[in-house]
ROSE-4610 file (N, C-alpha, C; in Angstrom, 1 decimal, always signed):
// ROSE-4610
residu = [M/M/M/V/V/V/R/R/R/P/P/P/V/V/V/L/L/L/H/H/H/I/I/I/A/A/A/G/G/G/M/M/M/K/K/K/R/R/R/R/R/R/L/L/L/Y/Y/Y/L/L/L/I/I/I/A/A/A/M/M/M/S/S/S/A/A/A/A/A/A/L/L/L/V/V/V/L/L/L/P/P/P/A/A/A/T/T/T/T/T/T/V/V/V/V/V/V/A/A/A/Q/Q/Q/E/E/E/H/H/H/H/H/H/D/D/D/N/N/N/R/R/R/K/K/K/Y/Y/Y/E/E/E/D/D/D/R/R/R/A/A/A/H/H/H/K/K/K/D/D/D/T/T/T/H/H/H/E/E/E/W/W/W/N/N/N/N/N/N/D/D/D/E/E/E/D/D/D/Q/Q/Q/R/R/R/Y/Y/Y/R/R/R/R/R/R/Y/Y/Y/L/L/L/E/E/E/E/E/E/H/H/H/H/H/H/K/K/K/K/K/K/Y/Y/Y/H/H/H/Q/Q/Q/F/F/F/S/S/S/K/K/K/A/A/A/S/S/S/K/K/K/R/R/R/E/E/E/Q/Q/Q/N/N/N/D/D/D/Y/Y/Y/W/W/W/N/N/N/W/W/W/R/R/R/H/H/H/R/R/R/R/R/R/P/P/P/E/E/E/R/R/R]
num = [1/1/1/2/2/2/3/3/3/4/4/4/5/5/5/6/6/6/7/7/7/8/8/8/9/9/9/10/10/10/11/11/11/12/12/12/13/13/13/14/14/14/15/15/15/16/16/16/17/17/17/18/18/18/19/19/19/20/20/20/21/21/21/22/22/22/23/23/23/24/24/24/25/25/25/26/26/26/27/27/27/28/28/28/29/29/29/30/30/30/31/31/31/32/32/32/33/33/33/34/34/34/35/35/35/36/36/36/37/37/37/38/38/38/39/39/39/40/40/40/41/41/41/42/42/42/43/43/43/44/44/44/45/45/45/46/46/46/47/47/47/48/48/48/49/49/49/50/50/50/51/51/51/52/52/52/53/53/53/54/54/54/55/55/55/56/56/56/57/57/57/58/58/58/59/59/59/60/60/60/61/61/61/62/62/62/63/63/63/64/64/64/65/65/65/66/66/66/67/67/67/68/68/68/69/69/69/70/70/70/71/71/71/72/72/72/73/73/73/74/74/74/75/75/75/76/76/76/77/77/77/78/78/78/79/79/79/80/80/80/81/81/81/82/82/82/83/83/83/84/84/84/85/85/85/86/86/86/87/87/87/88/88/88/89/89/89/90/90/90/91/91/91/92/92/92/93/93/93/94/94/94/95/95/95/96/96/96]
x = [+0.7/-0.4/+1.2/+2.0/+2.8/+3.4/+3.5/+4.1/+2.8/+1.8/+0.9/+0.9/+1.2/+1.6/+2.6/+3.5/+5.0/+5.0/+4.4/+4.0/+3.8/+2.0/+1.2/+2.0/+3.2/+4.3/+5.4/+5.3/+6.7/+6.1/+4.8/+4.2/+4.1/+3.4/+3.2/+4.9/+5.9/+7.3/+7.2/+7.4/+7.7/+6.5/+5.2/+4.8/+4.6/+5.2/+5.8/+7.1/+8.1/+9.4/+9.2/+8.0/+7.6/+6.6/+5.7/+5.3/+6.2/+7.6/+8.2/+9.0/+9.2/+10.7/+9.4/+8.7/+7.7/+7.8/+7.2/+7.5/+8.9/+10.0/+10.8/+11.4/+11.3/+11.5/+10.4/+9.1/+7.8/+8.5/+8.7/+8.6/+10.0/+11.1/+12.2/+11.9/+11.0/+10.0/+9.6/+8.3/+8.1/+7.9/+9.7/+10.7/+10.8/+11.2/+12.3/+11.2/+10.2/+8.4/+8.2/+8.5/+7.7/+8.8/+9.9/+11.2/+11.0/+10.4/+10.1/+8.3/+7.8/+6.3/+5.9/+6.4/+5.1/+6.3/+7.1/+7.9/+6.8/+6.2/+5.2/+5.6/+4.8/+5.0/+4.0/+4.6/+2.8/+2.6/+1.8/+2.1/+1.6/+3.1/+2.7/+1.6/+0.4/+0.1/+0.8/+1.1/+1.1/+2.5/+3.7/+4.7/+4.7/+3.8/+3.8/+4.9/+4.9/+5.9/+5.4/+6.6/+5.7/+7.3/+6.9/+7.9/+7.8/+9.0/+9.4/+9.4/+8.6/+8.6/+9.2/+11.0/+11.9/+12.3/+13.3/+14.0/+14.3/+15.3/+16.0/+14.5/+13.3/+12.3/+11.9/+11.8/+11.0/+11.8/+13.3/+14.3/+14.1/+13.2/+13.3/+11.8/+10.7/+10.0/+9.8/+11.1/+10.3/+11.9/+12.1/+13.1/+12.4/+10.9/+10.3/+9.3/+8.6/+7.8/+8.8/+9.9/+10.7/+11.0/+11.4/+11.6/+10.0/+8.9/+7.4/+7.1/+7.3/+7.7/+5.5/+6.3/+5.4/+6.0/+4.5/+4.8/+5.1/+5.8/+6.2/+4.8/+3.6/+2.9/+3.7/+2.8/+3.4/+2.7/+3.4/+2.8/+1.3/+1.3/+0.6/-1.0/-0.5/-2.3/-1.9/-1.0/-1.0/-2.6/-3.1/-3.7/-3.4/-4.5/-3.8/-3.6/-3.8/-2.6/-1.8/-1.5/+0.2/+0.9/+0.8/+0.9/+1.3/+0.6/+0.9/+2.3/+1.6/+2.8/+3.9/+4.0/+6.1/+6.1/+5.3/+5.7/+6.3/+5.6/+6.6/+7.6/+7.9/+8.5/+10.0/+9.3/+10.8/+11.3/+10.3/+11.1/+12.0/+11.2/+11.9/+13.8/+13.6/+15.0/+15.8/+17.0/+18.2/+17.7/+18.7/+18.6/+19.5/+19.6/+21.1/+21.6]
y = [-1.0/+0.1/+1.8/+1.2/+2.2/+2.9/+1.9/+1.9/+2.8/+2.7/+4.4/+5.5/+5.8/+6.7/+7.6/+6.6/+6.9/+7.7/+7.0/+7.4/+8.5/+8.4/+10.2/+10.9/+11.1/+11.6/+12.3/+11.2/+11.3/+11.9/+11.7/+12.4/+13.8/+13.9/+15.8/+16.5/+15.7/+15.8/+17.1/+15.8/+16.0/+16.9/+17.1/+18.4/+19.4/+19.6/+20.4/+21.2/+20.3/+20.7/+21.5/+20.4/+20.8/+22.0/+22.1/+23.9/+24.9/+24.9/+25.7/+26.3/+24.8/+24.9/+25.8/+25.9/+26.4/+28.0/+27.9/+29.6/+30.5/+30.0/+30.3/+30.3/+29.9/+29.8/+30.6/+31.0/+31.5/+33.2/+33.9/+35.3/+35.8/+34.4/+34.7/+34.6/+33.7/+33.7/+34.6/+35.0/+36.4/+37.0/+38.1/+39.3/+39.3/+37.8/+38.1/+38.4/+37.3/+38.0/+38.9/+39.9/+40.8/+42.2/+41.4/+42.4/+42.7/+41.4/+41.1/+41.5/+42.2/+41.9/+42.9/+43.4/+44.2/+44.7/+43.9/+43.7/+43.6/+45.1/+45.5/+46.4/+47.4/+48.4/+49.6/+50.8/+51.4/+52.7/+53.0/+54.3/+55.4/+56.8/+58.1/+59.2/+58.8/+59.4/+61.1/+61.6/+63.5/+63.5/+62.7/+62.4/+61.6/+61.1/+60.7/+58.8/+58.4/+57.5/+56.2/+55.3/+54.1/+53.8/+53.4/+52.8/+51.6/+51.0/+48.9/+49.8/+49.2/+48.9/+47.5/+48.1/+46.6/+47.5/+46.8/+47.6/+48.3/+48.7/+50.3/+51.1/+51.3/+51.9/+51.6/+51.2/+50.4/+51.3/+51.2/+52.4/+53.7/+54.0/+55.3/+55.7/+55.3/+55.0/+55.3/+54.4/+54.2/+56.0/+56.7/+57.9/+58.7/+58.5/+59.6/+59.5/+59.0/+58.7/+58.8/+58.6/+59.3/+60.6/+61.2/+63.0/+63.5/+62.5/+63.1/+62.5/+62.5/+62.1/+60.8/+60.2/+59.3/+57.5/+57.0/+55.7/+55.0/+53.4/+52.8/+52.0/+51.6/+51.1/+50.6/+49.7/+49.7/+50.3/+50.7/+51.4/+51.3/+49.7/+49.6/+49.8/+50.2/+50.4/+51.8/+52.7/+54.6/+54.8/+55.9/+56.3/+57.0/+57.2/+57.9/+59.3/+59.6/+61.1/+60.8/+60.1/+60.0/+59.5/+58.4/+57.7/+58.9/+59.9/+61.4/+61.8/+62.3/+63.1/+62.3/+60.8/+60.1/+60.1/+59.9/+60.4/+61.8/+62.6/+64.1/+64.4/+63.8/+63.7/+63.6/+61.7/+61.1/+62.0/+62.5/+63.4/+64.6/+65.6/+66.7/+66.2/+64.9/+64.7/+63.7/+64.0/+63.1/+61.4/+60.2/+59.6/+59.1/+58.6/+57.8/+57.1]
z = [+0.0/+0.0/-0.3/+0.3/+0.6/-1.1/-1.6/-2.9/-3.9/-3.8/-4.7/-4.2/-3.2/-2.6/-2.6/-2.9/-3.2/-4.9/-5.5/-6.2/-7.0/-6.5/-6.8/-6.2/-5.4/-5.1/-6.1/-6.6/-7.8/-9.1/-8.7/-10.1/-9.6/-8.6/-8.0/-8.7/-7.8/-8.0/-9.5/-9.9/-11.9/-12.4/-12.5/-12.1/-11.8/-10.8/-10.1/-11.0/-11.0/-12.0/-13.3/-14.2/-14.9/-15.0/-14.1/-14.5/-14.0/-12.9/-13.0/-13.6/-14.3/-15.7/-16.7/-17.0/-18.2/-17.8/-16.0/-15.5/-15.9/-15.7/-16.4/-17.5/-18.8/-20.1/-20.3/-20.1/-21.1/-21.3/-20.3/-19.9/-21.0/-21.2/-22.1/-23.6/-23.7/-25.4/-25.9/-24.3/-24.5/-25.1/-24.3/-24.6/-25.8/-26.4/-27.9/-28.3/-28.3/-29.7/-29.5/-28.0/-28.5/-29.1/-29.2/-30.2/-31.8/-31.9/-33.4/-33.3/-32.8/-33.1/-34.2/-35.2/-35.3/-36.8/-38.2/-38.5/-39.6/-40.2/-41.4/-41.8/-42.7/-43.2/-42.7/-43.0/-42.9/-43.4/-44.7/-44.9/-44.4/-44.7/-44.0/-45.1/-45.4/-46.4/-46.6/-45.1/-44.9/-46.0/-45.6/-46.1/-47.7/-48.2/-49.0/-49.6/-48.2/-47.9/-47.4/-47.7/-46.6/-45.9/-44.6/-43.7/-43.2/-43.1/-43.1/-41.2/-40.6/-38.7/-38.9/-38.5/-37.5/-36.6/-35.8/-34.6/-34.6/-36.3/-36.1/-35.3/-36.2/-35.9/-34.7/-34.1/-33.4/-32.3/-32.0/-31.3/-31.4/-32.5/-32.8/-32.3/-32.5/-31.8/-30.3/-29.5/-27.9/-28.3/-28.7/-28.2/-28.2/-29.5/-29.4/-27.9/-27.6/-26.6/-25.5/-25.5/-24.2/-24.1/-25.2/-25.6/-25.5/-25.5/-25.0/-24.2/-23.2/-21.4/-21.9/-22.6/-22.7/-22.5/-21.8/-21.4/-23.3/-22.9/-24.1/-24.1/-25.7/-26.7/-27.7/-28.2/-29.3/-30.3/-31.3/-32.9/-33.0/-33.3/-34.2/-33.4/-31.6/-30.8/-30.5/-31.2/-30.6/-31.8/-31.1/-32.2/-33.5/-34.5/-36.0/-35.9/-34.8/-34.5/-34.1/-33.4/-32.4/-33.4/-34.2/-35.1/-36.3/-36.0/-37.2/-37.3/-35.7/-34.7/-35.1/-34.8/-34.9/-36.0/-36.8/-38.5/-39.0/-38.3/-38.5/-37.8/-36.6/-35.7/-36.7/-37.4/-37.7/-38.7/-39.7/-41.1/-40.4/-39.5/-39.1/-38.5/-37.9/-38.0/-38.5/-38.6/-39.4/-38.5/-39.5/-39.1/-38.6/-37.0/-36.5/-37.0]
């Protein structure tokens, strides 16, 4: 009778280890996914051009938000007005 209790305890321990491993690995994969979250093109109608959203553009966008004292949020979730403000800012600044 002691054997089934030990078997259940061993299974619980394995499930616990699997859950803890997943808890450690998932945040790291989420960060990597967020870095490459928005590789697409945006049409800038006011300036009659198109911008490819990549890591460089994301870094510029983060700089824009910092300079304007705004909390980071994805560009795709920004309002059209904020997106237009960003493109105006980008066209006024040379690429660095």
